[in-house]
C-alpha positions in Angstrom: 87.1 -159.9 167.0 85.5 -158.8 163.7 81.7 -159.0 163.6 80.1 -159.8 160.2 76.5 -159.6 159.2 75.0 -161.2 156.1 71.7 -162.3 154.5 70.8 -165.8 153.7 67.9 -167.8 152.3 67.2 -171.3 151.4 65.4 -174.5 152.2 66.6 -177.5 154.1 64.7 -180.7 153.4 64.7 -183.9 155.5 66.7 -182.5 158.4 67.1 -185.1 161.2 66.1 -183.2 164.3 67.0 -185.1 167.4 67.2 -182.3 170.0 65.5 -179.0 170.5 66.0 -176.2 173.0 63.1 -174.8 175.0 62.8 -171.1 174.3 61.9 -170.1 177.9 64.2 -172.3 179.9 67.1 -173.2 177.6 66.6 -176.9 178.5 67.5 -179.4 175.8 64.8 -181.9 174.9 65.2 -185.2 173.0 62.5 -185.2 170.3 63.8 -188.3 168.4 60.6 -190.3 169.2 58.1 -187.5 168.4 56.2 -186.9 165.2 57.6 -184.5 162.7 54.3 -182.6 162.8 54.5 -182.0 166.5 58.1 -180.8 166.4 57.3 -178.5 163.4 54.3 -177.0 165.3 56.5 -176.2 168.3 59.2 -174.7 166.2 56.7 -172.6 164.2 55.2 -171.4 167.5 58.8 -170.4 168.7 58.3 -172.6 171.8 61.4 -174.6 170.7 64.6 -173.7 168.9 67.1 -175.7 166.8 70.7 -174.9 166.0 70.6 -173.9 162.4 74.3 -174.5 162.0 73.8 -178.2 162.7 71.9 -178.5 159.4 73.5 -176.1 157.0 76.4 -178.3 155.8 74.0 -181.1 154.7 72.0 -178.7 152.5 73.0 -177.8 149.0 70.3 -175.1 148.8 71.5 -172.4 151.1 72.6 -169.1 149.5 74.8 -166.6 151.5 75.1 -163.0 150.2 75.6 -159.3 151.1 78.4 -159.8 153.7 79.2 -156.5 155.5 81.0 -155.3 158.6 78.7 -155.3 161.6 79.9 -152.8 164.2 83.4 -151.6 164.9 86.5 -153.8 165.2 
């Protein structure tokens, strides 16, 4: 399977975050009733993770560039 690497940058506004994954345990947590500030703080501290792919298609401000082969095929 080909492996591809690329750079991307952008900004996603108003993402509806319902679930996060705990970094240490891999457990999924329902955060739908939490404040946005609390969720953002945990994400910034790398305590929780979100799946970026869940939010890319709703954003019009993501730019992908510099695709290249990453490793041997």
